[in-house]
C-alpha positions in Angstrom: 66.1 98.8 -74.3 63.5 97.2 -71.9 61.5 94.4 -73.5 57.8 93.8 -73.0 58.5 90.5 -71.4 60.8 92.1 -68.8 58.0 94.6 -67.9 55.5 91.7 -67.6 57.8 89.7 -65.3 58.4 92.7 -63.1 54.7 93.4 -62.8 54.1 89.7 -62.1 56.7 89.4 -59.4 55.7 92.8 -57.9 52.1 91.4 -57.6 53.5 88.3 -55.9 55.5 90.4 -53.4 52.4 92.4 -52.6 50.2 89.3 -52.2 52.8 87.7 -50.0 52.9 90.7 -47.7 49.2 90.6 -47.3 49.2 86.9 -46.7 51.8 87.1 -44.0 49.9 89.9 -42.3 46.7 87.8 -42.3 44.8 90.5 -44.4 44.3 88.7 -47.7 42.6 85.4 -46.9 40.1 84.5 -44.2 38.5 81.1 -43.5 35.2 80.4 -45.4 32.3 79.5 -43.1 29.6 77.0 -44.1 26.3 76.2 -42.4 24.5 72.9 -43.4 22.3 70.2 -42.0 21.5 66.5 -42.7 18.3 64.7 -41.5 17.8 61.0 -40.7 16.5 59.7 -44.0 15.5 56.1 -43.6 13.7 53.9 -41.1 16.8 51.9 -40.1 18.8 55.1 -39.5 17.3 55.7 -36.1 17.0 53.0 -33.5 16.6 52.2 -29.8 18.3 49.3 -28.1 18.0 48.4 -24.4 21.1 48.7 -22.3 20.4 45.3 -21.0 18.2 42.6 -22.4 17.1 42.0 -26.0 14.7 44.9 -26.6 15.5 46.6 -30.0 13.6 48.5 -32.6 14.2 50.8 -35.6 10.6 50.9 -36.6 9.0 52.8 -33.6 6.9 55.8 -34.2 9.0 57.7 -31.7 12.4 57.8 -29.9 12.5 58.0 -26.1 15.5 59.7 -24.7 16.9 57.8 -22.8 14.3 55.4 -21.4 11.1 53.8 -22.6 9.1 53.7 -19.4 11.5 51.9 -17.1 13.8 50.5 -19.8 17.1 52.4 -20.1 18.2 52.4 -23.8 20.9 53.6 -26.2 19.5 55.7 -29.1 21.4 55.6 -32.4 21.1 58.1 -35.2 22.8 57.7 -38.6 23.2 60.7 -40.8 24.1 59.9 -44.4 26.8 61.7 -46.5 27.5 64.5 -44.1 29.3 67.0 -46.5 32.1 68.2 -44.3 35.5 68.3 -46.2 38.6 66.8 -44.7 40.6 69.4 -42.8 37.6 71.5 -42.0 37.1 72.8 -38.5 33.6 72.3 -37.1 32.7 75.2 -34.8 29.1 74.2 -33.9 27.1 71.0 -34.2 23.8 70.0 -32.6 21.0 67.5 -33.0 17.6 68.9 -33.3 14.6 66.8 -32.2 10.9 67.5 -32.5 8.7 66.6 -29.5 6.2 63.8 -30.4 4.3 63.5 -27.1 4.2 64.7 -23.5 1.6 62.2 -22.3 4.1 60.5 -20.0 5.2 63.7 -18.3 3.5 62.8 -15.0 2.6 59.1 -15.4 6.2 58.0 -16.1 8.0 61.0 -14.7 9.3 62.0 -18.1 9.1 65.7 -17.1 12.1 65.5 -14.9 15.5 66.7 -16.3 17.5 64.5 -18.5 21.3 63.9 -18.4 22.6 62.2 -21.5 26.0 61.4 -22.8 26.5 61.8 -26.6 29.2 60.0 -28.5 29.9 59.2 -32.1 30.6 55.8 -33.7 34.4 55.8 -34.3 35.7 55.7 -37.9 36.8 52.1 -37.0 33.1 51.1 -37.0 30.9 50.1 -39.9 28.6 53.2 -39.6 26.0 51.1 -41.3 22.2 51.1 -40.8 20.9 49.6 -37.6 19.7 46.1 -37.2 19.1 43.5 -34.5 22.6 42.2 -35.2 24.2 45.7 -35.4 22.5 47.7 -32.7 23.4 51.2 -31.3 24.7 49.7 -28.1 27.2 47.6 -30.0 29.0 50.3 -31.9 32.6 51.4 -31.1 32.7 54.9 -29.6 34.7 58.0 -30.3 37.1 59.3 -27.6 35.2 62.6 -27.7 31.9 62.7 -25.8 29.6 65.5 -24.7 27.4 65.7 -21.7 23.9 67.0 -22.5 21.9 68.0 -19.4 18.6 69.9 -19.8 15.4 70.5 -17.9 13.7 71.8 -21.0 10.4 70.0 -21.7 8.9 71.5 -24.9 5.4 71.1 -26.0 4.3 68.8 -28.7 5.7 69.8 -32.1 8.3 72.1 -30.6 12.0 71.6 -30.9 14.5 70.2 -28.4 18.2 70.9 -29.3 21.3 69.2 -27.8 24.4 70.8 -26.5 27.2 71.6 -29.0 28.8 68.3 -30.1 31.4 69.8 -32.5 34.1 68.1 -30.4 32.8 64.7 -31.7 32.5 65.8 -35.3 36.0 67.2 -35.2 37.4 63.9 -34.0 35.7 62.2 -37.0 36.7 64.7 -39.6 40.3 64.7 -38.5 40.6 60.9 -38.8 42.9 59.8 -41.6 40.1 57.7 -43.2 37.7 60.7 -43.5 37.3 61.3 -47.3 39.0 64.4 -48.8 35.9 65.5 -50.5 32.2 64.5 -50.3 32.0 63.6 -46.7 30.7 60.3 -45.3 28.1 58.8 -42.9 28.1 59.8 -39.2 26.5 57.8 -36.4 25.7 59.5 -33.1 24.7 57.6 -30.0 22.9 58.9 -26.9 22.7 57.2 -23.5 22.1 58.0 -19.9 25.2 59.6 -18.5 26.7 57.0 -16.1 28.0 59.9 -13.9 24.7 61.6 -13.7 23.9 60.5 -10.1 20.7 59.3 -8.6 18.2 61.6 -10.2 15.3 61.5 -10.6 15.7 61.7 -14.3 13.1 62.0 -17.0 12.9 61.2 -20.7 11.8 63.0 -23.8 9.6 61.4 -26.5 10.7 62.8 -29.9 9.8 62.1 -33.5 11.5 59.2 -35.4 11.7 58.8 -39.1 8.9 56.2 -39.0 6.7 58.5 -36.9 7.1 61.7 -39.1 9.9 61.5 -41.6 10.0 65.3 -42.2 10.5 65.9 -38.5 13.1 63.1 -38.0 16.2 64.0 -36.0 18.3 66.7 -37.8 22.0 67.3 -37.5 23.0 70.9 -38.0 26.6 72.0 -38.2 28.8 75.0 -38.9 32.3 74.6 -40.2 35.1 76.7 -41.6 37.6 75.8 -44.3 41.0 77.1 -43.5 43.1 78.2 -46.5 46.6 76.9 -47.2 49.3 78.4 -44.9 50.9 81.5 -46.4 54.3 79.7 -46.7 52.8 77.1 -49.0 51.1 79.7 -51.1 54.3 81.6 -51.4 56.2 78.5 -52.5 53.6 77.8 -55.1 53.7 81.3 -56.4 57.4 81.3 -56.6 57.5 78.1 -58.6 54.8 79.5 -60.9 57.0 82.5 -61.5 60.0 80.5 -62.3 58.0 78.5 -64.9 56.9 81.8 -66.5 60.5 83.0 -66.8 61.4 79.8 -68.6 58.9 80.4 -71.4 
């Protein structure tokens, strides 16, 4: 006589076998895709520091990429609590700026193309807010860097978007110290590309948090969370089945 528990076990293990086949064929589980964004949220989270000399500010009404008149500078942007989970794969990430002014297009030659190098502050750094003693130019850099070259010169209040910087975010997210859940702060740094050549190169005057907080620099990103490998799911399912049999 076949007991009810035997039938239940057969159904259970049959379901596991079916699920296992689907997993191994890649038909059962696909990566989940998320789209999110984080904006600079305080005055000291965007800053400009001169490449040489002592000029520094985090209270300007704008950010000038990458020079303020003739002064070449490093621009620092800090995005708090970026909610990318450990192990996620970032497929697209960009910084979105809003143009503050085009008044210097001709006078200072701002209308010429720009060629910037974007890097992140490595996880070895403090990733704290900017100050005169902790400027953008002083931060340790990620190995990953992205060249952003553009001739775009949008009108006032229009948007200016960088190249895809997912390479930088993936280096940070894959670091052993990146939190398992909840994410953490990310600092991005923009500077004139040292390999850009002789130019002429322009600059772009964009909104800062102090100038217009609702239009401060915005980090947008798309990432996917990859499920556990089929072999691990199979192992877990098998162990669960054995436990049921011991009831």
